N, C-alpha and C positions, 0 to 999 in steps of 0.2 A: 504494500500500500504506500503510494507516494504522497507528496505534499499537495494540499488542496490548491487547485488552480481555477476552479469554477464552482460557484455556489448558486444553485437554483433556489429561489425564495418564493414560497407560496404565501401571499399576503392574506391577512384577515383582520378582524377588529381587535381581537385579544390574543389569540394563539397563532403563531407563525410556524411554518415548517421549512427547515433549511436542508438542502441536499448538497453535500460537498463531494466533488469529484476531482481526481488527479488528471494529469495531462493525457493519460491513456484512456480516460473515461471510467476508471474504476471508482467504486464507492469509497470515500474516505470517512464520511459520517452522515447520519440522518438524525436530525435534532429538532425537537420542538422548543420554541422560544416564546416567552411571554413578551408583551409589548415593552415592559420596563427592562427586559434583558437584551433587547435588540442591539443597541449601540455598544454596550459593554462587550457583547459577544463578537461583533464585527471589528471592534477596535483591537481585539486580541488575535485576529486572523491575519495572515500575511496578505499583502496586497494581491488581489485576484479579481477575476471577472465575476460580477454579481448580476444575475439575470432575474427579472420579475415580469409578470404580466402587467400590461398597461391598464390597470384598473383603479378603483378608488384608493387614494392614498399613495399610489405608485410614485408620483412626481415628488411628493414630500420625502419619501424614503430614498429616492434617487439623489436628492440634494444632500440628505444626511449622510448617506454612505459614500458619496463622492467626496464629501468633506473629510472623510477618514482615509482617503487615498485609493479607494477601490474604483475599478472601471465598471460602470453601471450600464446595462442594456435593458430597455423596456420592449416587450414583445406583445403584439396584439393577441388577445386570448384565442382568437380563431386559428392563429398560426401554431399555437401550442397544442391544441386538441389532437392533431394526428399523432403526436408522440406519446400520448397517454396509453399505457398498456392495460388492457382488460378493465379491471375495476377502477372506479374513480374515487380517490380519496386524497387527503392532503399530501401524503407521502408520495403517491404516484404523480400528483400534479407537480410537486417540487422537482422530482426526477425528470419529468417531461420538459419542464422549463430549462433545466440544466442542459439537456440534450439539444433542445431547439436553439439555444443561444450559440451553439458551435457550428450550426449549419452554414456553409459558405454563401448560400443564396438567401438567407433569412433577412427579412426586413424588420427594421426596428423603429421605435417611436422616439423622437427627440424629447428628452426631459425638459420640462418647462420650469422657468424661474417662478419664484413666489409672486413677483410683480406681474408676470404674464397671466398667472392664474387669477390674481386679484383683478386684473383688467377684464377678465371674462365673467366675473360675478354679476356685473350689471346686465349682461345679456341673458344669463340664466334666470335672473330675478325677473326681468321683463317678460321672458317667455312664460314663466310660471304665472305671473299676474294676468297676462293675456288669456291663458287657458282658464284661469278662474273667472275672468270676466265673461268668457264664452259660456262657461257652465252656468253661471248665474243668469245670464241673458236667456239662455235656452229654457231654464227652469221658469223664469218669469213669463216667457212667451207661452210655454205650455200651460201654466196655471191660468193665464188670461184667456187662452183659447177654450178652456173648460167653461168659461162664463160668456162665450160668444164674441170675444174681442180677438180677432185674428190679425196678427202683424207679420209682415214678411221677415225672412231671415236676413242676417247681415248686420254689421256694426252700425250702418247708417240708419237703422230703424230702432236702435236701442232707446233713443230719446223719446220716441213715440210710446214705447213700453212704459217708461217712467212717467210720462204725462198721463197716460191712462190710469196708472196706479194712484196718482195724486189728485186726479180730477174728481171732485165730490159729486159731479153730475152723473158719473157712471153708476150702474146698479150693481156694483160688486157687493157681496155679502159683508156685513159688519164683522163677522168672525174672520174673514179672509183679508180684509183691507190692511190692518196693521201688520200682518205677517208679510204681505206682499210689499209693504213699504220698507220692511227690513231688507228684503232682497234688493229693492231699488236703491236704497241708501248704500248698500254694500257695493253695488255696481258703480255708483258715483264715487265712492271712496277709492275703489281700485283704479278707476279711470284717472283720478287725481294723481295717484302714485305712478301710473304709467306715464302721465304727462311730465312728472318730475324726472323720471328716468330718461325720457326722450330729450329733455333739455340737457341733462348730463351727457348723453350720447352726442348731441349736437355740438356741445362745447368741446368734447374730445375730438370730434371730427375737424373742427376749425383749428385746433391746436396741433394736430398731427399732420406732418407734411405728406406722409404716405397715403393717409386717408384722403387728403385733398386731391392727390393725383388720381386715386381710384374713383373719386366722384366725377371725374371727367368722362367715365364710361357710361353710356346710356343704360339706364336700368339700375345703376348703383347710386344709392342715396347715402345719407349720413349713417343710418343704422347698419346697412350692409357693409359700408366701407370700414367703419370702426370695428365691426364684428370680424371682418377679414383680418384686420391688423391684430386683433386680440386673440382670435381662436385658431387661425391658420399657422402651421409650422413655417419655419424660414423657407423662402423660395428655393434655396440651395438644396433642400431636401429632395426636390424633384428634378429630374433631368429635363423635362419639357412640360408644356402646358397640359398635354393630354394626361400625363401622370397625375397632375394636380386635380383635373376633372374626375379622373378615376378614383382618387382618394376621397373626393366629395360624394362619390356614388352616382355621378351623372353620366356614366358610360354604360352601354348595353351589357347585360349579363350574357355570357357565352355558354352555349351548350353544343359545342362543335365536336365532331368525331368523323373519322374516315375521310378527312379532307374536305368535308362539307361544313361550311360556316353557318351556324344557326345563332342569330342574335335575338335576344328577347328584350324585355323591359329593362329600365335602368337598374343597376345593382342595389342602390340605396345603402351602400356601405359608407363608412367614414363618418364625418361630422354632420349630424342630422340638422343642427341649427343653421349652419352655413348653407347647406343644400336647400333648406326651406326658404331662407332669405333670398338666395339667388333666384330660385324659381318664382318667388313673389315679385322680385324686381324685373325679371324677364317677362312675367305676365303683364305687368304695368306697361313695359315698353311695347309688347306685342299688341296690347289693346290700343295704344296710341297709333301704332302703325296700321292697324286694321281700320281705324277711324279715318286716317289721312295717309294713304300710301305714299303720297308725294314727299312726306317728311321721313319716310323709312329708307333704310339702305336697300339697294337692289336685291341683295341676298334675302333680307327679311321679307320684303314685298313679294318676291317670287315664291318663297316658302309658304307664305300665308295664302297665296292664290292656288296652291296645289295641295297643301296638307292640312289636317285638322289643327285647330288652334292650340290644343294642349300639347300635341306632338311638337309644334313649332316652338312653344314656350320652353319645353325641356331642352330642345336643341339650342335655343338661344341662351339658356342658362349655362349649357356646356360651353358655348362659345365665349360667354362673358367670363367664365372661370379660366379659360385659356388666356384671355386678354389680361385678366388680373394677374396671373402668374408672370406674364411677360413684363408687365409694369413693375411688379415687385422684384423680379430678377434682374431686369436691365435698366430700370429707371424710366424717366420720361412720363409724358401724359398721353392720353388717348387722342388719336386724330381720326376723324372720319375718313372713309376711303376716298372721298372726293378731295379732301384737304391733303391727304397723303399723296395723291396723284399729282 
């Protein structure tokens, strides 16, 4: 049994599992660690490669273990799964992580700084509040429909829901009116918080030079631009724009065999929030182009004339992602094809 060169670490909330291996892949130790034992244990180990799944808490431990002198690699959980032998448990997971980290073609996740993670909190919080607003609006719409007041879906009709609840002329039952008022007040309170976060995001967009350049791309506003700066890994992580679009899950899923290419729907892998924001931005740009084709690029106008709107929207989001990578990797601002010519 040689000296440990690789440690596979299965993360958890309280009890962690470490799998140490030597240069030949032989097992050096299998050890359970409590949270308060982690740093002391790794401080006593020789400098080696420490591999973890890129899950909750992984970036924190990557920073802590890197400070002790270890080389840290974060692996997407889906890439570790093929290395798990038979039964799934913490010990088998730690061994699989150790083996996956040494594969020459393995892809790794770049550890984030505390500042980068802190910058992402505003987007996670905004996304949470938007979901809560939708839930409450749907609940209020459903309750009012039970009493004969039908209001269309969409955020543009939320004000009508609140007005119906507060209108004393409506024949809502006295037992229901105060309860519906609670839902309406909650929607308004959440909307006020979302507005505060939007102001914060707008301020960050104005202060960040990269976000300013990204906002020159049609379909990219302050929220999308600052989210790209905060949530996307460095552009040097990807060789080309298509790799960045694939990381976002905006490329078709393949099911090819025997030399026959079969492409399906987009893979929806990678960063869900960025993908959703890019599709929303592309949807807005496609809507403007459909209304006034003369203002659209020839590519977009041609696609809208031949293909369904949603398909064009996803294709445009893919194109925007590739343009974003180009600006982040090489600098400069977006120029329309006419201006570039």
